[in-house]
PDBQT receptor file of N, H, CA, C and O in Angstrom, charges set to zero:
ATOM      1  N   UNK A   1     153.508  81.156  68.653  1.00  0.00    +0.000 N 
ATOM      2  CA  UNK A   1     153.730  81.356  67.316  1.00  0.00    +0.000 C 
ATOM      3  C   UNK A   1     154.010  83.342  67.525  1.00  0.00    +0.000 C 
ATOM      4  O   UNK A   1     153.081  84.144  67.422  1.00  0.00    +0.000 OA
ATOM      5  N   UNK A   2     155.033  83.622  67.731  1.00  0.00    +0.000 N 
ATOM      6  H   UNK A   2     155.787  82.970  67.814  1.00  0.00    +0.000 HD
ATOM      7  CA  UNK A   2     155.158  85.657  67.480  1.00  0.00    +0.000 C 
ATOM      8  C   UNK A   2     156.264  85.632  67.205  1.00  0.00    +0.000 C 
ATOM      9  O   UNK A   2     156.986  84.649  67.042  1.00  0.00    +0.000 OA
ATOM     10  N   UNK A   3     156.605  87.170  67.094  1.00  0.00    +0.000 N 
ATOM     11  H   UNK A   3     156.019  87.970  67.226  1.00  0.00    +0.000 HD
ATOM     12  CA  UNK A   3     157.058  87.574  66.264  1.00  0.00    +0.000 C 
ATOM     13  C   UNK A   3     158.926  87.650  66.821  1.00  0.00    +0.000 C 
ATOM     14  O   UNK A   3     160.000  87.646  66.218  1.00  0.00    +0.000 OA
ATOM     15  N   UNK A   4     158.504  87.716  68.275  1.00  0.00    +0.000 N 
ATOM     16  H   UNK A   4     157.632  87.720  68.765  1.00  0.00    +0.000 HD
ATOM     17  CA  UNK A   4     160.221  87.257  68.997  1.00  0.00    +0.000 C 
ATOM     18  C   UNK A   4     160.556  85.796  68.737  1.00  0.00    +0.000 C 
ATOM     19  O   UNK A   4     161.726  85.421  68.660  1.00  0.00    +0.000 OA
ATOM     20  N   UNK A   5     159.541  84.993  68.606  1.00  0.00    +0.000 N 
ATOM     21  H   UNK A   5     158.591  85.297  68.669  1.00  0.00    +0.000 HD
ATOM     22  CA  UNK A   5     160.060  83.405  68.356  1.00  0.00    +0.000 C 
ATOM     23  C   UNK A   5     161.105  83.145  67.185  1.00  0.00    +0.000 C 
ATOM     24  O   UNK A   5     162.216  82.643  67.021  1.00  0.00    +0.000 OA
ATOM     25  N   UNK A   6     159.681  84.046  66.170  1.00  0.00    +0.000 N 
ATOM     26  H   UNK A   6     158.778  84.454  66.303  1.00  0.00    +0.000 HD
ATOM     27  CA  UNK A   6     160.215  84.041  64.618  1.00  0.00    +0.000 C 
ATOM     28  C   UNK A   6     161.304  84.528  64.384  1.00  0.00    +0.000 C 
ATOM     29  O   UNK A   6     161.891  84.243  63.341  1.00  0.00    +0.000 OA
ATOM     30  N   UNK A   7     161.783  85.303  65.218  1.00  0.00    +0.000 N 
ATOM     31  H   UNK A   7     161.307  85.535  66.066  1.00  0.00    +0.000 HD
ATOM     32  CA  UNK A   7     163.311  86.431  65.382  1.00  0.00    +0.000 C 
ATOM     33  C   UNK A   7     164.450  85.233  65.207  1.00  0.00    +0.000 C 
ATOM     34  O   UNK A   7     165.348  84.863  64.451  1.00  0.00    +0.000 OA
ATOM     35  N   UNK A   8     163.772  84.889  66.445  1.00  0.00    +0.000 N 
ATOM     36  H   UNK A   8     163.042  85.190  67.059  1.00  0.00    +0.000 HD
ATOM     37  CA  UNK A   8     164.654  83.894  67.385  1.00  0.00    +0.000 C 
ATOM     38  C   UNK A   8     165.214  82.977  66.342  1.00  0.00    +0.000 C 
ATOM     39  O   UNK A   8     166.425  82.820  66.185  1.00  0.00    +0.000 OA
ATOM     40  N   UNK A   9     164.094  82.250  65.482  1.00  0.00    +0.000 N 
ATOM     41  H   UNK A   9     163.110  82.377  65.610  1.00  0.00    +0.000 HD
ATOM     42  CA  UNK A   9     164.481  80.864  65.005  1.00  0.00    +0.000 C 
ATOM     43  C   UNK A   9     165.416  81.401  63.570  1.00  0.00    +0.000 C 
ATOM     44  O   UNK A   9     166.408  80.763  63.217  1.00  0.00    +0.000 OA
ATOM     45  N   UNK A  10     165.044  82.395  62.975  1.00  0.00    +0.000 N 
ATOM     46  H   UNK A  10     164.239  82.914  63.262  1.00  0.00    +0.000 HD
ATOM     47  CA  UNK A  10     165.978  83.398  62.147  1.00  0.00    +0.000 C 
ATOM     48  C   UNK A  10     167.693  83.246  62.356  1.00  0.00    +0.000 C 
ATOM     49  O   UNK A  10     168.498  82.811  61.532  1.00  0.00    +0.000 OA
ATOM     50  N   UNK A  11     167.964  83.767  63.775  1.00  0.00    +0.000 N 
ATOM     51  H   UNK A  11     167.310  84.120  64.444  1.00  0.00    +0.000 HD
ATOM     52  CA  UNK A  11     168.847  83.877  64.117  1.00  0.00    +0.000 C 
ATOM     53  C   UNK A  11     169.583  82.211  63.912  1.00  0.00    +0.000 C 
ATOM     54  O   UNK A  11     170.483  81.862  63.149  1.00  0.00    +0.000 OA
ATOM     55  N   UNK A  12     168.905  81.521  64.776  1.00  0.00    +0.000 N 
ATOM     56  H   UNK A  12     168.174  81.805  65.397  1.00  0.00    +0.000 HD
ATOM     57  CA  UNK A  12     169.332  80.028  64.891  1.00  0.00    +0.000 C 
ATOM     58  C   UNK A  12     169.384  79.601  63.734  1.00  0.00    +0.000 C 
ATOM     59  O   UNK A  12     170.274  78.758  63.617  1.00  0.00    +0.000 OA
ATOM     60  N   UNK A  13     168.699  79.848  62.599  1.00  0.00    +0.000 N 
ATOM     61  H   UNK A  13     167.976  80.533  62.694  1.00  0.00    +0.000 HD
ATOM     62  CA  UNK A  13     168.900  79.361  61.099  1.00  0.00    +0.000 C 
ATOM     63  C   UNK A  13     170.508  79.662  60.540  1.00  0.00    +0.000 C 
ATOM     64  O   UNK A  13     171.431  78.977  60.101  1.00  0.00    +0.000 OA
ATOM     65  N   UNK A  14     170.234  81.254  60.861  1.00  0.00    +0.000 N 
ATOM     66  H   UNK A  14     169.483  81.811  61.218  1.00  0.00    +0.000 HD
ATOM     67  CA  UNK A  14     171.589  81.765  60.292  1.00  0.00    +0.000 C 
ATOM     68  C   UNK A  14     172.998  81.534  60.864  1.00  0.00    +0.000 C 
ATOM     69  O   UNK A  14     174.033  81.432  60.205  1.00  0.00    +0.000 OA
ATOM     70  N   UNK A  15     172.792  81.435  62.905  1.00  0.00    +0.000 N 
ATOM     71  H   UNK A  15     171.952  81.518  63.439  1.00  0.00    +0.000 HD
ATOM     72  CA  UNK A  15     174.243  80.608  62.849  1.00  0.00    +0.000 C 
ATOM     73  C   UNK A  15     174.521  79.160  62.997  1.00  0.00    +0.000 C 
ATOM     74  O   UNK A  15     175.712  78.875  63.122  1.00  0.00    +0.000 OA
ATOM     75  N   UNK A  16     173.524  78.027  63.011  1.00  0.00    +0.000 N 
ATOM     76  H   UNK A  16     172.556  78.259  62.909  1.00  0.00    +0.000 HD
ATOM     77  CA  UNK A  16     174.335  77.131  62.677  1.00  0.00    +0.000 C 
ATOM     78  C   UNK A  16     173.634  75.801  61.142  1.00  0.00    +0.000 C 
ATOM     79  O   UNK A  16     173.627  74.578  61.005  1.00  0.00    +0.000 OA
ATOM     80  N   UNK A  17     173.060  77.243  60.143  1.00  0.00    +0.000 N 
ATOM     81  H   UNK A  17     173.066  78.237  60.255  1.00  0.00    +0.000 HD
ATOM     82  CA  UNK A  17     172.653  76.534  59.389  1.00  0.00    +0.000 C 
ATOM     83  C   UNK A  17     171.923  75.316  58.941  1.00  0.00    +0.000 C 
ATOM     84  O   UNK A  17     172.142  74.301  58.280  1.00  0.00    +0.000 OA
ATOM     85  N   UNK A  18     170.811  75.963  59.702  1.00  0.00    +0.000 N 
ATOM     86  H   UNK A  18     170.632  76.787  60.239  1.00  0.00    +0.000 HD
ATOM     87  CA  UNK A  18     169.390  74.949  59.548  1.00  0.00    +0.000 C 
ATOM     88  C   UNK A  18     168.293  75.657  58.607  1.00  0.00    +0.000 C 
ATOM     89  O   UNK A  18     168.268  76.798  58.144  1.00  0.00    +0.000 OA
ATOM     90  N   UNK A  19     167.338  74.508  58.482  1.00  0.00    +0.000 N 
ATOM     91  H   UNK A  19     167.359  73.582  58.858  1.00  0.00    +0.000 HD
ATOM     92  CA  UNK A  19     166.374  75.245  58.117  1.00  0.00    +0.000 C 
ATOM     93  C   UNK A  19     165.607  75.895  58.742  1.00  0.00    +0.000 C 
ATOM     94  O   UNK A  19     165.678  75.875  59.971  1.00  0.00    +0.000 OA
ATOM     95  N   UNK A  20     164.476  76.801  57.967  1.00  0.00    +0.000 N 
ATOM     96  H   UNK A  20     164.419  76.817  56.969  1.00  0.00    +0.000 HD
ATOM     97  CA  UNK A  20     163.673  77.544  59.331  1.00  0.00    +0.000 C 
ATOM     98  C   UNK A  20     163.241  76.665  60.262  1.00  0.00    +0.000 C 
ATOM     99  O   UNK A  20     163.487  76.780  61.463  1.00  0.00    +0.000 OA
ATOM    100  N   UNK A  21     162.454  75.578  59.654  1.00  0.00    +0.000 N 
ATOM    101  H   UNK A  21     162.255  75.485  58.678  1.00  0.00    +0.000 HD
ATOM    102  CA  UNK A  21     161.642  75.289  60.502  1.00  0.00    +0.000 C 
ATOM    103  C   UNK A  21     162.847  74.301  62.029  1.00  0.00    +0.000 C 
ATOM    104  O   UNK A  21     162.783  74.400  63.254  1.00  0.00    +0.000 OA
ATOM    105  N   UNK A  22     163.514  73.701  61.386  1.00  0.00    +0.000 N 
ATOM    106  H   UNK A  22     163.565  73.621  60.390  1.00  0.00    +0.000 HD
ATOM    107  CA  UNK A  22     164.392  73.421  62.578  1.00  0.00    +0.000 C 
ATOM    108  C   UNK A  22     164.905  74.327  63.307  1.00  0.00    +0.000 C 
ATOM    109  O   UNK A  22     165.083  74.215  64.519  1.00  0.00    +0.000 OA
ATOM    110  N   UNK A  23     165.120  75.073  62.787  1.00  0.00    +0.000 N 
ATOM    111  H   UNK A  23     164.975  75.164  61.802  1.00  0.00    +0.000 HD
ATOM    112  CA  UNK A  23     165.274  76.721  63.466  1.00  0.00    +0.000 C 
ATOM    113  C   UNK A  23     164.243  77.057  64.322  1.00  0.00    +0.000 C 
ATOM    114  O   UNK A  23     164.492  77.217  65.517  1.00  0.00    +0.000 OA
ATOM    115  N   UNK A  24     163.057  77.195  63.867  1.00  0.00    +0.000 N 
ATOM    116  H   UNK A  24     162.855  77.065  62.896  1.00  0.00    +0.000 HD
ATOM    117  CA  UNK A  24     161.789  77.255  64.495  1.00  0.00    +0.000 C 
ATOM    118  C   UNK A  24     161.801  76.015  65.862  1.00  0.00    +0.000 C 
ATOM    119  O   UNK A  24     161.822  76.405  67.029  1.00  0.00    +0.000 OA
ATOM    120  N   UNK A  25     161.784  74.567  65.518  1.00  0.00    +0.000 N 
ATOM    121  H   UNK A  25     161.766  74.250  64.570  1.00  0.00    +0.000 HD
ATOM    122  CA  UNK A  25     161.608  73.480  66.421  1.00  0.00    +0.000 C 
ATOM    123  C   UNK A  25     162.422  73.819  67.854  1.00  0.00    +0.000 C 
ATOM    124  O   UNK A  25     161.821  73.729  68.925  1.00  0.00    +0.000 OA
ATOM    125  N   UNK A  26     164.185  74.312  67.775  1.00  0.00    +0.000 N 
ATOM    126  H   UNK A  26     164.673  74.384  66.906  1.00  0.00    +0.000 HD
ATOM    127  CA  UNK A  26     165.150  74.436  68.188  1.00  0.00    +0.000 C 
ATOM    128  C   UNK A  26     164.253  75.447  69.362  1.00  0.00    +0.000 C 
ATOM    129  O   UNK A  26     163.716  75.062  70.401  1.00  0.00    +0.000 OA
ATOM    130  N   UNK A  27     164.306  76.763  68.829  1.00  0.00    +0.000 N 
ATOM    131  H   UNK A  27     164.743  77.075  67.985  1.00  0.00    +0.000 HD
ATOM    132  CA  UNK A  27     163.978  78.313  69.317  1.00  0.00    +0.000 C 
ATOM    133  C   UNK A  27     162.811  78.001  70.003  1.00  0.00    +0.000 C 
ATOM    134  O   UNK A  27     162.309  78.972  70.570  1.00  0.00    +0.000 OA
ATOM    135  N   UNK A  28     162.269  77.023  70.115  1.00  0.00    +0.000 N 
ATOM    136  H   UNK A  28     162.677  76.235  69.655  1.00  0.00    +0.000 HD
ATOM    137  CA  UNK A  28     160.574  76.639  70.667  1.00  0.00    +0.000 C 
ATOM    138  C   UNK A  28     160.960  75.572  72.114  1.00  0.00    +0.000 C 
ATOM    139  O   UNK A  28     160.332  75.173  73.094  1.00  0.00    +0.000 OA
ATOM    140  N   UNK A  29     162.381  75.406  71.561  1.00  0.00    +0.000 N 
ATOM    141  H   UNK A  29     162.891  75.730  70.764  1.00  0.00    +0.000 HD
ATOM    142  CA  UNK A  29     162.554  74.034  72.908  1.00  0.00    +0.000 C 
ATOM    143  C   UNK A  29     163.174  75.317  73.644  1.00  0.00    +0.000 C 
ATOM    144  O   UNK A  29     162.580  75.844  74.585  1.00  0.00    +0.000 OA
ATOM    145  N   UNK A  30     164.461  75.810  73.138  1.00  0.00    +0.000 N 
ATOM    146  H   UNK A  30     164.943  75.382  72.374  1.00  0.00    +0.000 HD
ATOM    147  CA  UNK A  30     164.809  77.062  74.202  1.00  0.00    +0.000 C 
ATOM    148  C   UNK A  30     163.902  77.692  74.666  1.00  0.00    +0.000 C 
ATOM    149  O   UNK A  30     164.017  78.097  75.823  1.00  0.00    +0.000 OA
ATOM    150  N   UNK A  31     162.732  77.971  73.921  1.00  0.00    +0.000 N 
ATOM    151  H   UNK A  31     162.639  77.642  72.981  1.00  0.00    +0.000 HD
ATOM    152  CA  UNK A  31     161.700  78.761  75.078  1.00  0.00    +0.000 C 
ATOM    153  C   UNK A  31     161.417  78.212  76.246  1.00  0.00    +0.000 C 
ATOM    154  O   UNK A  31     161.534  78.659  77.387  1.00  0.00    +0.000 OA
ATOM    155  N   UNK A  32     161.046  77.234  75.863  1.00  0.00    +0.000 N 
ATOM    156  H   UNK A  32     160.951  76.871  74.936  1.00  0.00    +0.000 HD
ATOM    157  CA  UNK A  32     160.334  76.215  76.957  1.00  0.00    +0.000 C 
ATOM    158  C   UNK A  32     161.550  76.283  78.034  1.00  0.00    +0.000 C 
ATOM    159  O   UNK A  32     161.180  76.721  79.123  1.00  0.00    +0.000 OA
ATOM    160  N   UNK A  33     163.016  75.916  77.948  1.00  0.00    +0.000 N 
ATOM    161  H   UNK A  33     163.317  75.560  77.063  1.00  0.00    +0.000 HD
ATOM    162  CA  UNK A  33     163.847  75.760  78.766  1.00  0.00    +0.000 C 
ATOM    163  C   UNK A  33     164.228  73.964  79.320  1.00  0.00    +0.000 C 
ATOM    164  O   UNK A  33     164.285  73.370  80.396  1.00  0.00    +0.000 OA
ATOM    165  N   UNK A  34     164.429  73.614  77.813  1.00  0.00    +0.000 N 
ATOM    166  H   UNK A  34     164.383  74.097  76.939  1.00  0.00    +0.000 HD
ATOM    167  CA  UNK A  34     164.055  71.877  77.580  1.00  0.00    +0.000 C 
ATOM    168  C   UNK A  34     165.724  71.864  77.951  1.00  0.00    +0.000 C 
ATOM    169  O   UNK A  34     166.390  72.898  77.911  1.00  0.00    +0.000 OA
ATOM    170  N   UNK A  35     166.224  70.705  78.270  1.00  0.00    +0.000 N 
ATOM    171  H   UNK A  35     165.684  69.865  78.302  1.00  0.00    +0.000 HD
ATOM    172  CA  UNK A  35     167.667  70.286  78.704  1.00  0.00    +0.000 C 
ATOM    173  C   UNK A  35     167.977  69.439  76.813  1.00  0.00    +0.000 C 
ATOM    174  O   UNK A  35     168.877  69.613  75.991  1.00  0.00    +0.000 OA
ATOM    175  N   UNK A  36     166.841  68.630  76.806  1.00  0.00    +0.000 N 
ATOM    176  H   UNK A  36     166.110  68.489  77.474  1.00  0.00    +0.000 HD
ATOM    177  CA  UNK A  36     166.975  67.275  75.286  1.00  0.00    +0.000 C 
ATOM    178  C   UNK A  36     165.991  67.923  74.415  1.00  0.00    +0.000 C 
ATOM    179  O   UNK A  36     164.877  68.403  74.625  1.00  0.00    +0.000 OA
ATOM    180  N   UNK A  37     166.867  67.774  73.178  1.00  0.00    +0.000 N 
ATOM    181  H   UNK A  37     167.772  67.385  73.007  1.00  0.00    +0.000 HD
ATOM    182  CA  UNK A  37     165.863  67.931  72.229  1.00  0.00    +0.000 C 
ATOM    183  C   UNK A  37     165.680  66.443  71.178  1.00  0.00    +0.000 C 
ATOM    184  O   UNK A  37     166.416  66.070  70.264  1.00  0.00    +0.000 OA
ATOM    185  N   UNK A  38     164.806  66.003  71.552  1.00  0.00    +0.000 N 
ATOM    186  H   UNK A  38     164.208  66.306  72.295  1.00  0.00    +0.000 HD
ATOM    187  CA  UNK A  38     164.657  64.142  70.919  1.00  0.00    +0.000 C 
ATOM    188  C   UNK A  38     163.930  64.404  69.582  1.00  0.00    +0.000 C 
ATOM    189  O   UNK A  38     162.775  64.774  69.370  1.00  0.00    +0.000 OA
ATOM    190  N   UNK A  39     165.031  64.078  68.669  1.00  0.00    +0.000 N 
ATOM    191  H   UNK A  39     165.969  63.777  68.841  1.00  0.00    +0.000 HD
ATOM    192  CA  UNK A  39     164.918  64.213  67.020  1.00  0.00    +0.000 C 
ATOM    193  C   UNK A  39     165.822  63.540  66.610  1.00  0.00    +0.000 C 
ATOM    194  O   UNK A  39     166.942  63.556  67.120  1.00  0.00    +0.000 OA
ATOM    195  N   UNK A  40     165.396  62.618  65.317  1.00  0.00    +0.000 N 
ATOM    196  H   UNK A  40     164.486  62.605  64.903  1.00  0.00    +0.000 HD
ATOM    197  CA  UNK A  40     166.978  61.769  64.228  1.00  0.00    +0.000 C 
ATOM    198  C   UNK A  40     166.960  62.493  62.937  1.00  0.00    +0.000 C 
ATOM    199  O   UNK A  40     167.184  61.862  61.904  1.00  0.00    +0.000 OA
ATOM    200  N   UNK A  41     166.716  63.743  62.905  1.00  0.00    +0.000 N 
ATOM    201  H   UNK A  41     166.534  64.256  63.744  1.00  0.00    +0.000 HD
ATOM    202  CA  UNK A  41     166.670  64.988  62.152  1.00  0.00    +0.000 C 
ATOM    203  C   UNK A  41     167.388  66.007  62.291  1.00  0.00    +0.000 C 
ATOM    204  O   UNK A  41     167.170  67.032  61.643  1.00  0.00    +0.000 OA
ATOM    205  N   UNK A  42     168.375  65.895  63.167  1.00  0.00    +0.000 N 
ATOM    206  H   UNK A  42     168.552  65.063  63.693  1.00  0.00    +0.000 HD
ATOM    207  CA  UNK A  42     169.407  66.882  63.424  1.00  0.00    +0.000 C 
ATOM    208  C   UNK A  42     170.069  65.959  63.940  1.00  0.00    +0.000 C 
ATOM    209  O   UNK A  42     169.674  64.840  64.269  1.00  0.00    +0.000 OA
ATOM    210  N   UNK A  43     171.942  66.782  64.088  1.00  0.00    +0.000 N 
ATOM    211  H   UNK A  43     172.263  67.691  63.821  1.00  0.00    +0.000 HD
ATOM    212  CA  UNK A  43     173.083  65.274  64.582  1.00  0.00    +0.000 C 
ATOM    213  C   UNK A  43     172.888  65.472  65.995  1.00  0.00    +0.000 C 
ATOM    214  O   UNK A  43     172.772  66.495  66.669  1.00  0.00    +0.000 OA
ATOM    215  N   UNK A  44     172.878  63.965  66.347  1.00  0.00    +0.000 N 
ATOM    216  H   UNK A  44     172.972  63.133  65.800  1.00  0.00    +0.000 HD
ATOM    217  CA  UNK A  44     172.910  63.693  68.219  1.00  0.00    +0.000 C 
ATOM    218  C   UNK A  44     174.283  64.452  68.274  1.00  0.00    +0.000 C 
ATOM    219  O   UNK A  44     175.232  64.742  67.546  1.00  0.00    +0.000 OA
ATOM    220  N   UNK A  45     173.892  64.586  69.397  1.00  0.00    +0.000 N 
ATOM    221  H   UNK A  45     173.121  64.350  69.988  1.00  0.00    +0.000 HD
ATOM    222  CA  UNK A  45     175.071  65.457  70.427  1.00  0.00    +0.000 C 
ATOM    223  C   UNK A  45     175.405  66.798  70.326  1.00  0.00    +0.000 C 
ATOM    224  O   UNK A  45     176.083  67.460  71.111  1.00  0.00    +0.000 OA
ATOM    225  N   UNK A  46     174.722  67.244  69.001  1.00  0.00    +0.000 N 
ATOM    226  H   UNK A  46     174.171  66.706  68.362  1.00  0.00    +0.000 HD
ATOM    227  CA  UNK A  46     175.215  68.814  68.694  1.00  0.00    +0.000 C 
ATOM    228  C   UNK A  46     174.300  69.514  69.829  1.00  0.00    +0.000 C 
ATOM    229  O   UNK A  46     173.232  69.127  70.305  1.00  0.00    +0.000 OA
ATOM    230  N   UNK A  47     175.424  71.217  70.240  1.00  0.00    +0.000 N 
ATOM    231  H   UNK A  47     176.290  71.532  69.853  1.00  0.00    +0.000 HD
ATOM    232  CA  UNK A  47     174.578  71.537  71.602  1.00  0.00    +0.000 C 
ATOM    233  C   UNK A  47     174.392  72.539  71.071  1.00  0.00    +0.000 C 
ATOM    234  O   UNK A  47     175.299  72.948  70.347  1.00  0.00    +0.000 OA
ATOM    235  N   UNK A  48     172.963  73.475  71.221  1.00  0.00    +0.000 N 
ATOM    236  H   UNK A  48     172.225  73.143  71.809  1.00  0.00    +0.000 HD
ATOM    237  CA  UNK A  48     172.793  74.670  70.893  1.00  0.00    +0.000 C 
ATOM    238  C   UNK A  48     172.599  75.433  72.096  1.00  0.00    +0.000 C 
ATOM    239  O   UNK A  48     171.548  75.876  72.559  1.00  0.00    +0.000 OA
ATOM    240  N   UNK A  49     173.734  75.515  72.515  1.00  0.00    +0.000 N 
ATOM    241  H   UNK A  49     174.588  75.155  72.139  1.00  0.00    +0.000 HD
ATOM    242  CA  UNK A  49     173.739  76.617  73.955  1.00  0.00    +0.000 C 
ATOM    243  C   UNK A  49     172.566  75.815  75.073  1.00  0.00    +0.000 C 
ATOM    244  O   UNK A  49     171.403  76.144  75.309  1.00  0.00    +0.000 OA
ATOM    245  N   UNK A  50     173.172  74.949  75.488  1.00  0.00    +0.000 N 
ATOM    246  H   UNK A  50     174.116  74.682  75.296  1.00  0.00    +0.000 HD
ATOM    247  CA  UNK A  50     172.751  74.237  76.563  1.00  0.00    +0.000 C 
ATOM    248  C   UNK A  50     171.036  73.341  75.959  1.00  0.00    +0.000 C 
ATOM    249  O   UNK A  50     169.975  73.116  76.542  1.00  0.00    +0.000 OA
ATOM    250  N   UNK A  51     171.377  73.149  75.003  1.00  0.00    +0.000 N 
ATOM    251  H   UNK A  51     172.238  73.332  74.529  1.00  0.00    +0.000 HD
ATOM    252  CA  UNK A  51     169.824  72.331  74.455  1.00  0.00    +0.000 C 
ATOM    253  C   UNK A  51     170.482  71.378  73.745  1.00  0.00    +0.000 C 
ATOM    254  O   UNK A  51     170.829  71.902  72.686  1.00  0.00    +0.000 OA
ATOM    255  N   UNK A  52     170.949  69.850  73.807  1.00  0.00    +0.000 N 
ATOM    256  H   UNK A  52     170.667  69.425  74.667  1.00  0.00    +0.000 HD
ATOM    257  CA  UNK A  52     171.792  69.068  73.453  1.00  0.00    +0.000 C 
ATOM    258  C   UNK A  52     170.448  68.268  72.680  1.00  0.00    +0.000 C 
ATOM    259  O   UNK A  52     169.343  68.072  73.188  1.00  0.00    +0.000 OA
ATOM    260  N   UNK A  53     170.922  67.861  71.246  1.00  0.00    +0.000 N 
ATOM    261  H   UNK A  53     171.819  68.020  70.833  1.00  0.00    +0.000 HD
ATOM    262  CA  UNK A  53     170.285  67.344  70.435  1.00  0.00    +0.000 C 
ATOM    263  C   UNK A  53     170.553  65.566  71.051  1.00  0.00    +0.000 C 
ATOM    264  O   UNK A  53     171.660  65.383  71.557  1.00  0.00    +0.000 OA
ATOM    265  N   UNK A  54     169.737  64.520  71.012  1.00  0.00    +0.000 N 
ATOM    266  H   UNK A  54     168.837  64.669  70.601  1.00  0.00    +0.000 HD
ATOM    267  CA  UNK A  54     169.378  63.502  71.065  1.00  0.00    +0.000 C 
ATOM    268  C   UNK A  54     168.632  62.081  70.005  1.00  0.00    +0.000 C 
ATOM    269  O   UNK A  54     167.416  61.983  69.843  1.00  0.00    +0.000 OA
ATOM    270  N   UNK A  55     169.235  61.498  69.640  1.00  0.00    +0.000 N 
ATOM    271  H   UNK A  55     170.223  61.577  69.771  1.00  0.00    +0.000 HD
ATOM    272  CA  UNK A  55     168.672  60.822  68.642  1.00  0.00    +0.000 C 
ATOM    273  C   UNK A  55     167.967  59.370  69.791  1.00  0.00    +0.000 C 
ATOM    274  O   UNK A  55     168.510  58.553  70.534  1.00  0.00    +0.000 OA
ATOM    275  N   UNK A  56     166.752  59.614  69.463  1.00  0.00    +0.000 N 
ATOM    276  H   UNK A  56     166.311  60.278  68.860  1.00  0.00    +0.000 HD
ATOM    277  CA  UNK A  56     165.738  58.645  70.713  1.00  0.00    +0.000 C 
ATOM    278  C   UNK A  56     166.112  56.981  70.194  1.00  0.00    +0.000 C 
ATOM    279  O   UNK A  56     165.540  56.097  70.832  1.00  0.00    +0.000 OA
ATOM    280  N   UNK A  57     166.816  56.662  69.346  1.00  0.00    +0.000 N 
ATOM    281  H   UNK A  57     167.280  57.381  68.828  1.00  0.00    +0.000 HD
ATOM    282  CA  UNK A  57     166.606  55.835  68.175  1.00  0.00    +0.000 C 
ATOM    283  C   UNK A  57     168.353  55.106  68.861  1.00  0.00    +0.000 C 
ATOM    284  O   UNK A  57     168.409  53.877  68.834  1.00  0.00    +0.000 OA
ATOM    285  N   UNK A  58     169.239  55.623  69.244  1.00  0.00    +0.000 N 
ATOM    286  H   UNK A  58     169.195  56.621  69.266  1.00  0.00    +0.000 HD
ATOM    287  CA  UNK A  58     170.061  55.191  69.456  1.00  0.00    +0.000 C 
ATOM    288  C   UNK A  58     170.818  55.562  70.541  1.00  0.00    +0.000 C 
ATOM    289  O   UNK A  58     172.040  55.475  70.665  1.00  0.00    +0.000 OA
ATOM    290  N   UNK A  59     169.652  56.161  71.652  1.00  0.00    +0.000 N 
ATOM    291  H   UNK A  59     168.659  56.231  71.552  1.00  0.00    +0.000 HD
ATOM    292  CA  UNK A  59     170.422  56.779  72.860  1.00  0.00    +0.000 C 
ATOM    293  C   UNK A  59     169.731  55.988  73.818  1.00  0.00    +0.000 C 
ATOM    294  O   UNK A  59     168.502  55.922  73.859  1.00  0.00    +0.000 OA
ATOM    295  N   UNK A  60     170.717  55.212  74.810  1.00  0.00    +0.000 N 
ATOM    296  H   UNK A  60     171.715  55.265  74.777  1.00  0.00    +0.000 HD
ATOM    297  CA  UNK A  60     170.263  54.985  76.131  1.00  0.00    +0.000 C 
ATOM    298  C   UNK A  60     169.766  55.659  77.335  1.00  0.00    +0.000 C 
ATOM    299  O   UNK A  60     170.525  55.774  78.297  1.00  0.00    +0.000 OA
ATOM    300  N   UNK A  61     168.094  56.298  77.402  1.00  0.00    +0.000 N 
ATOM    301  H   UNK A  61     167.477  56.204  76.621  1.00  0.00    +0.000 HD
ATOM    302  CA  UNK A  61     167.667  57.015  77.913  1.00  0.00    +0.000 C 
ATOM    303  C   UNK A  61     169.158  57.039  79.073  1.00  0.00    +0.000 C 
ATOM    304  O   UNK A  61     170.182  57.716  79.160  1.00  0.00    +0.000 OA
ATOM    305  N   UNK A  62     168.637  56.061  79.711  1.00  0.00    +0.000 N 
ATOM    306  H   UNK A  62     167.805  55.511  79.641  1.00  0.00    +0.000 HD
ATOM    307  CA  UNK A  62     170.084  56.024  81.344  1.00  0.00    +0.000 C 
ATOM    308  C   UNK A  62     170.949  56.613  81.238  1.00  0.00    +0.000 C 
ATOM    309  O   UNK A  62     171.499  57.033  82.256  1.00  0.00    +0.000 OA
ATOM    310  N   UNK A  63     171.458  56.908  79.979  1.00  0.00    +0.000 N 
ATOM    311  H   UNK A  63     171.011  56.567  79.152  1.00  0.00    +0.000 HD
ATOM    312  CA  UNK A  63     172.612  57.872  79.802  1.00  0.00    +0.000 C 
ATOM    313  C   UNK A  63     172.615  59.356  79.695  1.00  0.00    +0.000 C 
ATOM    314  O   UNK A  63     173.609  60.070  79.561  1.00  0.00    +0.000 OA
ATOM    315  N   UNK A  64     170.907  59.862  79.799  1.00  0.00    +0.000 N 
ATOM    316  H   UNK A  64     170.100  59.282  79.908  1.00  0.00    +0.000 HD
ATOM    317  CA  UNK A  64     170.336  61.232  80.030  1.00  0.00    +0.000 C 
ATOM    318  C   UNK A  64     170.766  61.502  81.231  1.00  0.00    +0.000 C 
ATOM    319  O   UNK A  64     170.974  62.702  81.408  1.00  0.00    +0.000 OA
ATOM    320  N   UNK A  65     171.014  60.687  82.291  1.00  0.00    +0.000 N 
ATOM    321  H   UNK A  65     170.845  59.712  82.147  1.00  0.00    +0.000 HD
ATOM    322  CA  UNK A  65     170.667  60.854  83.947  1.00  0.00    +0.000 C 
ATOM    323  C   UNK A  65     171.474  61.870  83.981  1.00  0.00    +0.000 C 
ATOM    324  O   UNK A  65     171.656  62.478  85.036  1.00  0.00    +0.000 OA
TER     325      UNK A  65
């Protein structure tokens, strides 16, 4: 965690109306160049500039290939 990551999380929080913690999770995933974010806490199918939210309990992994 550094100041750049915190700033990115705050910007995501404002832009997408997220909690700070969800913004931080998205910021970390984006900084790691992830393609998918597996979570049931955010809206499945939501796209954060090339980071796709996927609910692992409702999505067939084969559909992500």
